[in-house]
C-alpha positions in Angstrom: -73.6 344.8 100.4 -72.6 341.2 100.9 -70.6 340.5 104.2 -67.3 338.6 104.2 -68.9 335.6 105.9 -71.7 335.5 103.3 -69.2 335.8 100.5 -67.0 333.0 102.0 -70.0 330.7 102.1 -71.0 331.6 98.5 -67.4 331.1 97.2 -67.2 327.7 98.8 -70.6 326.7 97.4 -69.7 327.9 93.9 -66.3 326.2 94.0 -67.8 322.9 95.0 -70.4 323.2 92.3 -67.9 324.1 89.6 -65.5 321.4 90.6 -68.4 318.9 90.4 -69.4 320.1 86.9 -65.7 320.0 85.7 -65.5 316.4 86.9 -68.7 315.5 85.2 -67.7 317.1 81.9 -63.9 316.5 81.5 -63.4 313.2 83.4 -66.7 311.3 83.2 -67.8 312.9 79.8 -71.3 313.3 81.3 -72.1 317.0 81.4 -75.1 318.0 83.5 -75.4 321.7 82.5 -74.7 323.8 79.4 -71.4 325.6 78.8 -73.3 328.9 79.1 -74.7 327.9 82.6 -71.2 326.9 83.6 -69.7 330.1 82.4 -72.3 332.1 84.4 -71.3 330.3 87.6 -67.6 330.8 86.9 -68.1 334.5 86.3 -70.0 334.9 89.5 -67.1 333.2 91.4 -64.5 335.4 89.7 -66.5 338.6 90.6 -66.7 337.5 94.2 -63.0 336.8 94.4 -62.3 340.3 92.9 -64.6 341.9 95.5 -63.1 339.8 98.4 -59.5 339.0 97.3 -58.7 337.4 100.6 -61.1 334.5 99.6 -59.1 333.6 96.5 -57.5 330.2 96.9 -54.9 328.4 94.8 -57.3 325.6 94.1 -60.2 327.9 93.0 -61.9 326.9 89.7 -61.2 330.5 88.7 -57.5 329.7 88.3 -58.3 327.5 85.3 -58.9 330.6 83.0 -55.2 331.5 83.3 -53.8 335.0 83.0 -50.5 334.7 84.8 -47.3 335.3 82.9 -44.3 333.0 83.6 -41.0 334.4 82.3 -38.9 331.5 83.5 -39.9 328.0 84.4 -38.1 327.0 87.6 -36.1 323.7 87.5 -37.2 321.3 90.3 -35.8 318.0 91.5 -38.2 315.0 91.2 -38.9 313.2 94.4 -38.7 309.9 92.5 -36.6 309.7 89.3 -38.9 310.0 86.2 -37.5 307.2 84.1 -38.3 306.3 80.5 -39.5 302.9 79.4 -37.6 300.3 77.2 -39.2 300.1 73.8 -40.2 297.0 71.8 -41.4 296.7 68.3 -42.5 293.1 67.8 -44.1 290.2 69.7 -40.7 288.4 70.1 -39.4 291.3 72.2 -42.5 291.2 74.4 -42.1 287.5 74.8 -38.5 288.0 75.9 -39.6 290.6 78.4 -42.2 288.1 79.8 -39.7 285.3 80.1 -37.2 287.6 81.9 -39.8 288.6 84.4 -40.9 285.0 85.0 -37.4 283.9 85.5 -36.6 286.7 88.0 -39.8 286.1 90.0 -39.9 282.4 89.6 -43.7 283.0 89.4 -46.4 283.7 86.9 -46.8 287.5 86.8 -50.0 289.4 86.2 -49.7 292.5 83.9 -51.7 295.7 83.3 -51.8 296.8 79.7 -52.5 300.5 79.0 -52.6 302.9 76.1 -49.3 304.7 75.5 -50.4 308.3 75.0 -48.4 310.4 72.5 -47.9 313.5 74.5 -45.8 315.1 77.3 -45.0 313.3 80.5 -46.1 315.2 83.7 -45.8 314.5 87.4 -48.5 316.0 89.7 -48.0 316.5 93.5 -51.0 316.6 95.7 -50.9 317.6 99.4 -54.0 317.4 101.5 -56.0 316.8 98.4 -54.8 320.0 96.7 -52.7 320.2 93.5 -49.5 322.0 94.6 -47.0 321.3 91.9 -46.7 320.0 88.3 -43.3 319.1 86.9 -42.3 318.0 83.4 -40.0 315.0 82.9 -36.9 317.1 82.0 -33.8 314.8 82.2 -35.6 312.4 84.6 -33.9 313.9 87.7 -35.0 317.5 87.3 -37.9 319.0 85.4 -39.6 322.3 84.9 -42.3 323.6 87.2 -45.3 324.3 84.9 -48.0 324.4 87.7 -49.7 327.6 86.5 -50.2 326.2 83.0 -51.3 322.8 84.2 -54.0 324.4 86.4 -55.7 325.5 83.2 -56.3 321.9 82.1 -59.9 321.1 83.1 -59.4 317.4 83.4 -56.8 317.8 86.1 -58.6 318.4 89.5 -57.3 321.2 91.6 -59.0 319.7 94.7 -59.7 316.0 95.2 -62.6 314.3 96.9 -63.0 311.0 98.8 -60.5 309.1 100.9 -57.1 310.2 99.4 -53.7 310.0 101.0 -52.2 313.1 102.7 -49.4 313.3 100.2 -48.8 311.5 96.9 -47.5 312.0 93.4 -49.3 310.8 90.3 -47.8 310.7 86.8 -49.5 310.9 83.4 -49.4 312.3 79.9 -50.6 315.7 78.8 -51.9 315.6 75.2 -53.8 317.6 72.6 -57.0 316.0 71.4 -57.6 315.9 67.6 -60.4 318.5 67.8 -58.2 321.0 69.7 -55.3 320.3 67.4 -57.4 320.9 64.3 -58.8 324.1 65.6 -55.3 325.4 66.5 -54.0 324.8 63.0 -57.1 326.3 61.4 -56.6 329.4 63.5 -52.8 329.5 62.8 -53.5 329.1 59.0 -55.9 332.1 59.1 -53.2 334.1 60.9 -50.5 333.2 58.3 -48.5 331.2 60.9 -46.7 327.9 60.3 -48.9 324.9 61.1 -48.0 322.5 63.9 -46.7 319.2 62.5 -48.5 317.0 65.0 -50.4 317.1 68.3 -47.5 315.9 70.4 -45.3 318.9 69.4 -48.2 321.3 69.8 -48.9 320.0 73.3 -45.2 320.3 74.3 -45.0 323.9 73.0 -48.2 324.8 74.6 -47.2 323.6 78.1 -44.1 325.9 78.1 -46.0 329.0 76.9 -45.5 332.1 79.1 -49.1 333.2 79.0 -51.3 330.7 81.0 -54.5 332.3 79.5 -53.4 331.2 76.0 -52.6 327.7 77.4 -56.2 327.6 78.7 -57.6 328.5 75.3 -55.8 325.6 73.6 -57.7 322.9 75.6 -55.1 320.4 76.5 -56.2 317.1 78.2 -54.5 314.7 80.5 -54.6 311.0 81.4 -53.0 309.7 84.6 -51.4 306.3 84.9 -49.0 305.8 87.8 -49.3 306.5 91.6 -46.3 307.0 93.9 -46.0 307.8 97.6 -44.9 306.7 101.0 -46.9 303.9 102.7 -49.7 303.8 100.1 -52.3 301.1 101.1 -52.3 299.3 97.7 -51.0 295.9 96.7 -51.4 296.3 92.9 -51.0 299.0 90.3 -54.5 298.4 89.0 -56.0 298.8 92.5 -54.1 302.1 93.0 -55.5 303.5 89.7 -59.1 302.5 90.6 -58.7 304.4 93.9 -57.2 307.4 92.1 -60.2 307.5 89.9 -62.5 307.6 93.0 -60.6 310.8 94.1 -61.6 312.6 90.9 -58.4 311.9 88.9 -58.8 311.1 85.2 -57.8 307.5 84.7 -58.2 305.8 81.3 -60.9 303.1 81.0 -58.9 301.5 78.2 -56.7 299.2 80.3 -56.8 295.5 81.0 -55.4 293.0 83.5 -53.6 290.3 81.5 -52.4 287.0 82.9 -50.4 285.7 80.0 -48.3 286.8 77.0 -51.2 285.7 74.7 -53.6 288.1 76.5 -51.0 290.9 76.1 -50.8 290.2 72.3 -54.6 290.3 72.1 -54.7 293.7 73.7 -51.9 295.0 71.4 -53.7 293.7 68.3 -57.1 295.1 69.3 -55.7 298.6 69.6 -53.6 298.3 66.5 -56.7 299.2 64.5 -58.8 300.6 67.3 -56.4 303.5 67.9 -57.7 305.2 64.7 -61.1 305.6 66.4 -59.7 307.4 69.4 -60.1 311.2 69.6 -56.3 311.5 70.5 -53.1 309.9 69.4 -51.4 306.9 70.9 -48.2 305.4 69.7 -48.2 302.1 71.4 -49.1 300.0 74.5 -47.5 300.0 77.9 -47.2 296.7 79.8 -46.5 296.8 83.6 -46.2 294.1 86.2 -49.3 294.5 88.4 -48.1 293.7 91.9 -46.0 296.3 93.7 -44.0 293.8 95.7 -43.0 292.1 92.4 -42.1 295.5 90.9 -39.9 296.1 93.9 -38.2 292.8 93.5 -37.5 293.3 89.7 -36.1 296.8 90.3 -34.5 299.1 87.8 -31.7 299.4 85.3 -29.8 302.7 85.1 -32.4 304.1 82.7 -35.7 302.2 83.0 -37.8 299.9 85.3 -37.4 296.1 84.7 -41.1 295.6 85.5 -42.4 297.6 82.5 -42.0 297.9 78.8 -43.5 299.8 75.9 -44.7 298.2 72.7 -44.5 300.8 69.9 -46.7 300.7 66.9 -45.0 301.3 63.6 -46.5 304.3 61.9 -48.8 303.0 59.2 -47.5 303.8 55.7 -48.3 302.8 52.2 -46.9 303.2 48.7 -48.5 305.1 46.0 -47.7 307.3 43.0 -47.4 311.1 42.7 -49.7 312.4 40.0 -49.2 316.2 40.2 -48.6 319.1 42.6 -51.1 321.9 43.3 -49.9 325.2 44.7 -52.4 326.9 47.0 -52.3 330.6 47.9 -53.5 331.5 51.3 -55.0 334.7 52.8 -51.5 336.1 53.7 -50.0 335.1 50.3 -48.2 331.9 51.6 -47.9 329.4 48.8 -48.3 325.8 50.0 -47.6 322.7 47.8 -50.0 319.8 48.0 -49.4 316.5 46.3 -52.1 314.8 44.3 -51.7 311.1 44.6 -53.1 307.9 43.1 -55.9 307.0 45.7 -54.7 304.5 48.3 -56.2 303.2 51.6 -54.3 304.3 54.7 -55.3 304.0 58.4 -58.9 303.3 57.4 -59.4 306.2 55.0 -58.8 306.8 51.3 -55.9 309.2 50.7 -55.8 311.3 47.5 -53.7 314.2 48.7 -50.7 314.8 51.0 -49.1 317.9 52.3 -45.6 318.8 51.2 -45.4 321.9 53.5 -42.8 324.0 51.6 -40.0 324.1 49.0 -37.4 322.8 51.4 -39.3 319.6 52.0 -39.5 319.0 48.3 -35.7 319.4 48.0 -35.1 317.1 51.0 -37.2 314.4 49.5 -35.5 314.8 46.1 -39.0 314.5 44.6 -39.3 313.8 40.9 -42.4 313.9 38.6 -44.5 310.6 38.8 -42.3 309.3 41.6 -43.4 306.3 43.7 -43.7 307.7 47.2 -44.3 306.4 50.7 -47.0 308.3 52.7 -47.5 308.0 56.4 -50.2 308.9 58.9 -48.7 308.0 62.2 -48.9 310.8 64.8 -49.9 313.1 61.9 -53.5 314.2 61.2 -52.7 315.1 57.6 -50.9 312.4 55.6 -47.4 313.3 54.5 -44.9 312.0 52.1 -41.9 310.6 54.0 -39.7 309.2 51.3 -39.3 308.3 47.6 -38.6 304.9 46.1 -35.9 305.9 43.7 -35.6 302.4 42.2 -39.1 302.9 40.7 -38.3 306.2 39.1 -38.7 306.6 35.4 -35.6 307.5 33.4 -37.4 310.5 31.8 -38.7 311.8 35.1 -37.6 315.4 36.0 -37.1 316.9 39.5 -40.0 318.8 40.9 -39.0 322.5 41.0 -41.0 324.8 43.2 -42.8 327.5 41.2 -41.2 330.9 40.9 -44.4 332.9 40.2 -47.9 333.0 41.9 -50.2 330.5 40.2 -53.1 332.9 40.6 -51.8 336.3 39.5 -48.3 335.6 38.0 -46.4 337.8 40.5 -42.8 336.7 41.3 -42.8 334.9 44.7 -40.5 336.1 47.5 -39.2 334.5 50.7 -38.2 336.4 53.8 -34.9 335.7 55.4 -35.2 332.9 58.0 -38.6 331.7 56.7 -39.3 328.4 54.9 -42.4 329.6 53.0 -42.5 331.4 49.7 -45.3 333.9 49.4 -47.0 336.2 46.8 -46.4 339.9 47.7 -49.3 341.1 45.5 -51.8 341.3 48.4 -53.9 344.0 46.6 -54.7 342.2 43.4 -54.1 338.4 43.9 -57.7 337.0 43.9 -57.3 334.2 46.5 -55.6 336.7 48.9 -58.3 339.3 48.4 -61.1 336.7 48.9 -59.2 335.2 51.8 -58.9 338.5 53.5 -62.6 339.3 53.0 -63.6 335.9 54.4 -61.4 336.4 57.4 -62.8 339.9 57.9 -66.4 338.7 58.0 -65.7 335.6 60.2 -67.3 335.0 63.5 -64.2 335.9 65.6 -63.6 339.0 63.6 -66.5 341.2 62.3 -69.1 338.5 62.6 -71.0 339.4 59.4 -72.6 336.0 59.4 -75.1 336.7 56.6 -72.3 336.8 54.1 -71.3 333.2 54.5 -71.7 330.2 52.1 -69.9 331.6 49.1 -71.6 335.0 49.1 -68.3 336.9 49.4 -67.1 335.2 46.3 -70.2 336.2 44.5 -69.7 339.9 45.4 -66.1 339.7 44.4 -66.8 338.0 41.1 -69.4 340.7 40.4 -66.8 343.4 41.1 -68.9 344.8 44.0 -66.1 344.4 46.6 -62.3 344.4 46.3 -61.2 346.0 49.5 -62.5 345.4 53.1 -64.1 348.8 53.3 -66.1 348.2 50.1 -68.5 346.1 52.2 -69.7 349.2 53.9 -70.5 350.9 50.6 -72.8 348.1 49.4 -76.4 349.2 48.5 -79.7 347.3 48.4 -80.1 347.7 44.6 -76.6 346.3 44.0 -77.3 343.1 45.8 -80.9 342.3 45.0 -81.2 339.7 42.2 -77.6 338.4 42.3 -77.4 334.7 41.9 -74.8 332.0 41.3 -74.7 328.2 40.9 -72.0 326.3 42.9 -71.0 322.7 42.8 -70.2 321.2 46.2 -67.3 318.8 46.8 -69.8 315.9 46.7 -70.8 317.0 43.2 -74.2 318.4 44.1 -75.3 321.6 42.5 -76.3 324.5 44.8 -77.8 327.8 43.8 -77.4 331.0 45.9 -79.8 333.9 45.3 -79.9 337.4 46.8 -83.7 337.9 47.3 -85.3 340.6 49.4 -84.9 339.0 52.8 -81.3 337.8 52.1 -80.3 341.3 50.9 -81.9 342.9 54.0 -80.1 340.5 56.4 -76.7 341.1 54.7 -77.0 344.9 55.0 -78.3 344.6 58.6 -75.4 342.3 59.5 -72.8 344.7 58.0 -74.4 347.6 59.9 -74.3 345.6 63.2 -70.6 344.9 62.7 -69.8 348.5 63.3 -70.4 347.8 67.0 -67.6 345.1 67.1 -65.0 346.1 69.7 -61.6 347.3 68.7 -59.5 344.1 69.5 -61.7 342.2 67.0 -61.5 344.9 64.4 -57.7 344.8 64.7 -57.8 341.0 64.3 -60.1 341.4 61.3 -57.6 343.6 59.4 -55.6 340.4 58.7 -52.2 341.7 59.6 -49.7 338.9 59.1 -48.9 337.0 62.3 -51.6 339.0 64.3 -54.0 336.4 65.4 -56.9 336.7 67.9 -54.7 336.6 71.0 -52.0 338.9 69.6 -54.7 341.4 68.6 -56.1 341.5 72.2 -52.6 342.1 73.6 -51.9 344.9 71.1 -55.3 346.5 71.8 -54.5 346.5 75.6 -51.0 348.0 75.0 -52.3 350.5 72.4 -56.0 351.2 73.0 -56.5 353.0 69.6 -55.4 352.3 66.0 -53.6 355.7 66.0 -51.4 354.7 69.0 -50.6 351.4 67.3 -49.8 353.1 64.0 -47.3 355.3 65.7 -45.7 352.5 67.8 -42.1 351.7 67.0 -40.4 348.3 67.2 -39.2 348.8 70.7 -42.7 349.6 71.9 -44.1 346.5 70.3 -41.5 343.9 71.4 -41.9 345.2 75.0 -45.3 343.6 75.0 -45.6 340.0 76.4 -45.5 337.4 73.7 -44.8 339.9 70.9 -41.5 339.1 69.1 -39.6 340.8 66.4 -41.4 339.0 63.6 -44.8 340.2 64.8 -43.5 343.7 65.5 -42.0 344.0 62.0 -45.2 342.8 60.4 -47.3 345.4 62.2 -44.9 348.2 61.3 -44.8 347.0 57.6 -48.6 346.9 57.5 -49.0 350.6 58.6 -46.1 351.7 56.4 -48.2 351.0 53.3 -50.4 353.9 52.0 -53.1 351.5 50.9 -53.6 350.3 54.5 -53.7 353.8 55.9 -56.4 354.6 53.3 -58.3 351.4 54.4 -58.1 352.6 58.0 -59.4 356.0 57.0 -62.3 354.5 55.1 -63.2 352.3 58.0 -63.1 355.3 60.4 -65.5 357.2 58.1 -67.9 354.2 58.2 -67.9 354.4 62.0 -66.0 351.2 63.0 -64.5 351.0 66.5 -60.9 351.9 66.0 -60.3 352.6 69.7 -61.1 350.6 72.9 -64.0 351.8 75.0 -62.8 352.4 78.6 -64.0 349.5 80.7 -62.8 351.1 84.0 -64.7 352.9 86.7 -62.9 356.2 87.1 -61.3 356.4 90.5 -59.9 360.0 90.2 -59.0 362.7 87.8 -55.4 363.0 89.2 -53.9 362.1 85.8 -56.4 364.0 83.6 -54.8 365.5 80.5 -51.5 363.6 81.0 -50.1 361.3 78.3 -47.9 358.6 79.8 -45.5 356.0 78.4 -45.0 352.8 80.4 -41.7 351.0 80.0 -39.8 348.3 81.9 -40.8 345.6 84.5 -42.4 346.5 87.8 -42.2 344.9 91.2 -45.8 345.1 92.4 -47.8 345.3 89.1 -47.7 343.9 85.6 -47.4 346.4 82.7 -51.1 345.9 81.9 -52.1 346.6 85.5 -50.0 349.8 85.4 -51.9 350.9 82.3 -55.2 350.1 83.9 -54.2 352.3 86.9 -53.4 355.2 84.5 -56.8 355.0 82.9 -58.6 354.6 86.2 -57.1 357.9 87.3 -57.9 359.8 84.1 -54.6 359.4 82.3 -53.9 358.3 78.7 -51.5 355.6 77.7 -49.4 356.3 74.7 -46.9 354.0 72.9 -44.0 356.3 72.0 -42.2 359.3 73.6 -42.6 362.8 72.1 -42.3 366.3 73.3 -46.0 366.1 74.3 -45.4 363.1 76.6 -46.2 364.1 80.3 -43.8 361.6 81.8 -42.4 358.0 81.4 -43.4 355.5 84.1 -40.2 353.5 84.3 -39.7 350.0 85.8 -36.6 347.9 85.8 -34.9 347.3 82.4 -36.3 350.3 80.7 -35.4 350.3 77.0 -32.2 352.3 76.4 -33.6 353.9 73.3 -36.7 355.2 75.3 -34.3 356.4 78.1 -32.2 358.3 75.6 -35.2 359.8 73.8 -36.9 360.9 77.1 -33.6 362.6 78.3 -33.1 364.3 75.0 -36.6 365.8 75.0 -36.6 366.6 78.7 -39.5 364.2 79.5 -39.6 363.4 83.2 -38.9 359.7 84.2 -40.7 358.6 87.4 -40.4 355.3 89.3 -43.1 352.9 90.3 -43.0 354.2 93.9 -43.3 357.8 92.8 -46.2 356.9 90.6 -48.1 355.1 93.3 -47.5 358.0 95.7 -48.8 360.4 92.9 -52.2 358.6 92.5 -52.7 357.7 96.2 -51.9 361.1 97.7 
């Protein structure tokens, strides 16, 4: 058994090592070990901190994985007002700024030019080298404390190194890199959720999420650009940022000291095209007077500093012609309009298609057939149509009318109240929905039947071997052997897929292996609308078997963190359909995991044979921790109250419907204190 002193030494050693590798990977972009090796070190630290909770520190690398739930973000006053910058849009306005600065100083100023990140402004407070608070801009005077979420951002150090001041504040921008944004939208599309319009909006929404573990998964990044504090030993802005970099803070390398307006214009023009090669969005350039004494002399207006200005790039847009509109049907039946365009060069790439999102956007644009349109790719990953040039419209051109029936199966489209998307309700027989559900089911994060990739699902569907998810488990060797199909790739190359002996054996082995996939992933694989990977995990914790989930009511569901009415209604609607109950029954017969395996070491049998409903908010434990305690002492968590319920464990704000039902059935209601006494006695 490891002693406390030995554990303390090991925790410190692991923390230093993990902080070093975080810095190498996320700040310097020079990783020294693999992700797997890093994860092993982190898991070792987490286990030690669980074994010796007194060694857990607020700046531990383990805090980056998140897990805390923040119901309300506290409003906090800024030590120094967090002002916005004046904007300019042409060289003339920059020249005016330069002349005003020169006139006020009666001296030739030196400037620092930096990239203007398109994200969310943040202020970080460090005390004794430890990150103690992170505050959003808010109204400039007060912002929201988002410290727990910011701690999950790997490029923000929790503990500094080097010769740093005792106390200081540093400001920067939290943003979502293109790779993280693309992955988020791919995941949202697979879950039937609305896509984020751009990385800035996605970053802003992520930073205010209640679940810090979900924030961690979204992989935000941060770049820092302004240091504040009392009696800092720096004469210039540039010098202060170089020092901050030496303490482990992420400072952009894409900055320059400029001694004239001409050098500023050179910097602006270089990045006008260079910005498209960056792995994140910028929307302009920030120009700051370099010397702090000159900044102080220039001072502030009521809204912004007189010593800095932002040059905003105009979103690049071009004119082209609408040729036609395709309507794509997704896995959940959502119908998305996509414009086919006359090819045109935009932001360094040839654009042939642009998203129209939904029927409302088409109406807002007033789009007609063959219209001349303006497309834009500024702050947007996918080009979009922003306006129509009505003067170029043909007199014979008719308005674009969103389709009324599914383009694949002919079923009348429906639109739920409060939603912008139309969708096809024929989930059982609409080919793209069926194929989409099958492809989702076999995907890596779901059942991970990897041998069925590369168009093989489509082959099986086209040969009428699979129609429902459970059909995969009925496949036989003789049915698969000899199947073949020729595909044409997007690049025009012909590819042939054949089911030979080895391929067939691999497919059947992979299907068989999927029966070991744990319950949360099986739940995700079912493709319930709005139930993505994270939601599936939360549901599986709250309802550790498919039967408990099937019997949950709306109140049970919305009591779970991050589960709203829309998700709850979707889950209830899914299990209300006989075809889905039949699917569950077939999957059960085939031996899939439709219940979570207990991951707890049994502490006692004090709750053996008892079925317990947990409701409300508790003082000393989260709802999930309460449910863990029930399982650890031999009890069973259930989702809804019945005459067979042993008791209701009630916290604050217990649902009134649950209260009424428990009283009417004579089910005992016990408090948090009574429950703890019950299991500890």
